[in-house]
C-alpha positions as CSV (number, residue, x, y, z in Angstrom):
1,M,74.8,204.4,53.7
2,T,77.1,203.5,56.5
3,S,78.6,206.9,56.7
4,Q,75.4,208.1,58.4
5,I,75.8,205.7,61.3
6,A,77.2,207.0,64.5
7,S,79.4,204.7,66.5
8,G,77.4,202.8,69.1
9,P,75.7,199.6,70.0
10,I,73.9,197.5,67.3
11,V,70.7,195.5,67.6
12,V,70.1,192.9,64.9
13,L,66.7,191.3,64.4
14,T,66.6,188.2,62.3
15,G,63.7,186.2,60.9
16,A,63.2,183.1,58.8
17,G,64.6,184.7,55.7
18,I,68.2,184.5,57.1
19,S,67.9,180.7,57.3
20,K,66.3,180.2,53.9
21,D,69.7,179.7,52.2
22,S,70.5,177.1,54.9
23,G,67.7,174.9,53.6
24,L,65.0,175.8,56.2
25,D,61.5,176.8,55.1
26,T,60.3,180.3,55.8
27,F,56.7,180.9,57.1
28,R,54.9,183.5,55.0
29,D,56.3,183.0,51.6
30,A,53.9,181.6,49.0
31,D,55.4,178.1,49.5
32,G,56.2,178.6,53.2
33,I,55.2,176.6,56.3
34,W,51.9,178.4,56.8
35,S,50.8,177.7,53.3
36,K,50.9,174.0,54.1
37,V,49.6,173.9,57.7
38,R,47.3,176.1,59.7
39,I,48.8,178.1,62.6
40,E,45.7,177.2,64.7
41,D,46.4,173.5,64.2
42,V,50.1,173.3,65.3
43,A,51.3,176.6,66.9
44,T,49.0,177.5,69.8
45,A,48.5,176.2,73.3
46,A,44.9,175.3,72.3
47,A,46.1,173.2,69.4
48,F,48.4,171.3,71.8
49,A,45.6,170.7,74.3
50,R,43.3,169.6,71.5
51,A,45.6,167.4,69.4
52,P,49.0,167.0,71.1
53,E,50.0,164.1,68.7
54,R,49.7,166.4,65.7
55,V,51.6,169.2,67.3
56,H,54.4,166.8,68.3
57,A,54.6,165.4,64.8
58,F,54.9,168.9,63.3
59,Y,57.8,169.9,65.6
60,N,59.4,166.5,65.5
61,A,59.7,166.8,61.7
62,R,61.1,170.4,62.0
63,R,63.6,169.3,64.7
64,Q,64.9,166.4,62.5
65,R,65.1,168.7,59.5
66,L,67.2,171.1,61.5
67,L,69.5,168.2,62.5
68,S,69.9,167.1,58.9
69,S,73.4,166.9,57.5
70,D,72.6,169.4,54.7
71,V,71.4,172.1,57.1
72,A,74.2,174.5,58.2
73,P,74.9,178.2,58.8
74,N,75.1,180.2,55.6
75,P,77.3,183.3,55.0
76,A,74.8,185.6,56.6
77,H,75.0,183.8,59.9
78,F,78.8,183.9,59.8
79,A,78.8,187.6,58.9
80,L,76.8,188.5,62.0
81,A,79.2,186.5,64.1
82,R,82.1,188.4,62.5
83,L,80.3,191.7,63.2
84,E,79.9,190.7,66.9
85,R,83.7,189.9,67.1
86,H,84.9,193.1,65.5
87,W,82.3,195.8,66.3
88,A,83.8,197.7,69.3
89,H,80.5,199.1,70.6
90,G,78.6,195.8,71.1
91,V,76.2,193.8,69.0
92,L,73.1,191.9,70.2
93,V,71.3,189.5,67.8
94,V,67.6,189.0,68.6
95,T,66.2,186.2,66.5
96,Q,62.6,185.1,65.9
97,N,64.1,181.8,64.7
98,I,64.0,178.7,66.7
99,D,66.9,177.1,64.9
100,D,70.5,177.0,66.3
101,L,72.3,178.4,63.2
102,H,73.4,181.6,64.8
103,E,75.1,179.6,67.6
104,R,76.7,177.2,65.1
105,A,78.2,180.2,63.2
106,G,79.7,181.6,66.4
107,T,77.3,184.3,67.6
108,S,77.4,184.5,71.4
109,R,75.3,187.5,72.4
110,L,71.9,186.2,71.2
111,I,68.3,186.1,72.4
112,H,65.9,183.5,71.0
113,M,62.7,185.5,71.6
114,H,60.5,182.6,70.3
115,G,62.4,179.8,72.1
116,E,64.6,177.0,70.7
117,M,63.7,174.0,68.7
118,L,66.5,171.9,70.3
119,K,65.1,172.4,73.8
120,A,62.0,170.8,75.5
121,R,60.0,172.2,78.4
122,C,57.9,170.3,80.9
123,G,54.4,171.8,81.3
124,S,54.3,170.3,84.8
125,C,57.5,171.4,86.5
126,N,58.6,174.0,83.8
127,A,62.1,172.5,83.6
128,V,63.9,173.2,80.3
129,T,66.1,170.5,78.8
130,A,68.4,170.3,75.7
131,W,66.6,168.0,73.3
132,K,67.4,166.4,70.0
133,Q,65.0,163.4,70.0
134,D,61.3,163.2,69.1
135,L,58.8,164.2,71.7
136,G,55.6,162.3,72.4
137,L,52.8,161.8,74.9
138,D,54.8,159.1,76.5
139,T,58.0,161.1,76.9
140,P,58.9,161.5,80.6
141,C,60.3,164.7,81.9
142,P,64.0,164.3,82.9
143,S,63.4,166.4,86.0
144,C,60.0,165.4,87.5
145,K,59.6,162.1,85.6
146,R,56.0,162.9,84.6
147,S,54.9,161.7,81.2
148,G,52.5,163.6,78.9
149,A,53.6,167.1,79.9
150,M,56.6,167.6,77.6
151,R,56.4,170.2,74.8
152,P,58.8,172.0,72.5
153,D,60.4,175.0,74.2
154,V,59.0,177.4,71.6
155,V,56.7,180.4,72.0
156,W,53.4,179.7,70.4
157,F,51.0,182.3,69.1
158,G,49.2,183.9,72.0
159,E,52.2,183.3,74.4
160,I,54.6,186.0,75.6
161,P,58.0,186.1,73.8
162,L,61.1,185.6,75.9
163,E,63.4,188.3,77.5
164,M,61.4,191.2,76.3
165,D,62.7,193.6,79.0
166,R,66.3,192.8,77.9
167,I,65.4,193.3,74.3
168,Y,63.7,196.7,74.8
169,Q,66.6,197.9,76.9
170,A,69.1,197.0,74.2
171,I,66.9,198.7,71.5
172,A,66.6,201.9,73.7
173,E,70.4,202.1,73.8
174,C,71.2,201.2,70.2
175,A,72.7,203.5,67.5
176,L,71.9,201.1,64.6
177,F,68.9,198.7,64.2
178,I,69.2,196.1,61.5
179,S,66.3,193.8,60.5
180,I,67.1,190.8,58.4
181,G,64.8,188.4,56.7
182,T,61.6,189.1,58.5
183,S,58.1,189.8,57.1
184,G,57.2,192.5,59.7
185,N,53.9,190.8,60.3
186,V,54.4,189.3,63.7
187,T,54.2,191.4,66.9
188,P,56.0,192.4,69.0
189,A,59.0,192.1,66.8
190,A,57.3,194.1,64.1
191,G,57.3,197.1,66.4
192,F,61.0,197.0,67.2
193,V,61.9,199.3,64.3
194,R,59.6,202.0,65.6
195,E,61.1,201.7,69.1
196,A,64.6,202.0,67.7
197,R,63.8,204.9,65.5
198,E,61.4,207.0,67.6
199,F,62.7,206.3,71.1
200,A,66.4,205.6,70.6
201,G,67.0,207.8,67.5
202,A,68.8,204.9,65.9
203,H,69.5,204.5,62.2
204,T,67.3,201.7,60.9
205,V,68.2,199.3,58.0
206,E,66.2,196.5,56.4
207,L,67.9,193.6,54.6
208,N,65.3,191.5,53.0
209,L,64.2,189.7,49.8
210,E,61.4,192.2,49.5
211,P,60.1,195.2,51.5
212,S,58.5,194.1,54.8
213,A,55.1,195.2,56.1
214,G,56.9,197.9,58.0
215,H,59.3,199.0,55.3
216,T,58.4,202.7,55.6
217,M,59.9,202.8,59.1
218,F,63.4,202.0,57.8
219,D,65.9,204.7,56.8
220,D,67.6,202.3,54.3
221,A,66.8,199.1,52.6
222,V,69.0,196.5,50.9
223,L,66.9,194.0,48.9
224,G,68.3,190.5,48.0
225,P,69.1,187.1,49.5
226,A,70.5,187.3,53.0
227,A,73.5,185.0,52.2
228,K,74.7,187.6,49.7
229,E,73.6,190.9,51.1
230,V,74.4,190.5,54.8
231,P,78.1,189.7,54.4
232,A,78.4,192.7,52.0
233,Y,76.7,195.0,54.4
234,V,78.8,193.8,57.3
235,D,81.9,194.4,55.2
236,R,80.8,198.0,54.6
237,L,79.9,198.6,58.2
238,L,83.3,197.4,59.5
239,D,85.2,199.2,56.8
240,A,83.5,202.4,57.9
241,S,84.0,202.0,61.6
């Protein structure tokens, strides 16, 4: 598999599946987050305008879960950090996840396209602040001091993901595109493999528990848990470089 890959930059897309073995719920599995709560109730700007207390409660619980002592990077996160350190041609990790497990594992070239759970944004002055506490309607903005405007710094459905120009530029220049632990159901991330394959001529690889919705666009697939398969794939990649 790795013998087909020309030397060059790598773009890695990660989804909720890479954090499953760290103790965080996925979204679209049978027992995932969206099986327990409706997207329309907690993950849209309209939901926040309609019932901000419910949205805050949902994200407060997720934030505190992320900060639990039993949640930590797993071998897949550490393997990608190792790939970044040792791959001479450059690696960019683009994650759909709002957790900080990539950072904790040591990845430094990273884009959180859907925002970050441990940050808060003021809807009034747009200031972004590192945040580990609960948010509520009475939470004042550290910058403008207004209460009632603070929200999680996450991209909700219907909002534009972050740093898209930088992401598409990196994909246009990559030689290898790796997708890890993502269902392939959420745009625009679901279209990245097509961009990499058709416009960059990149080799495309999927590492997932099961084939994603866009599995036919990948040149190769490795099926299994990320904590097992990602380190093994990174080993093969580095051995072949």
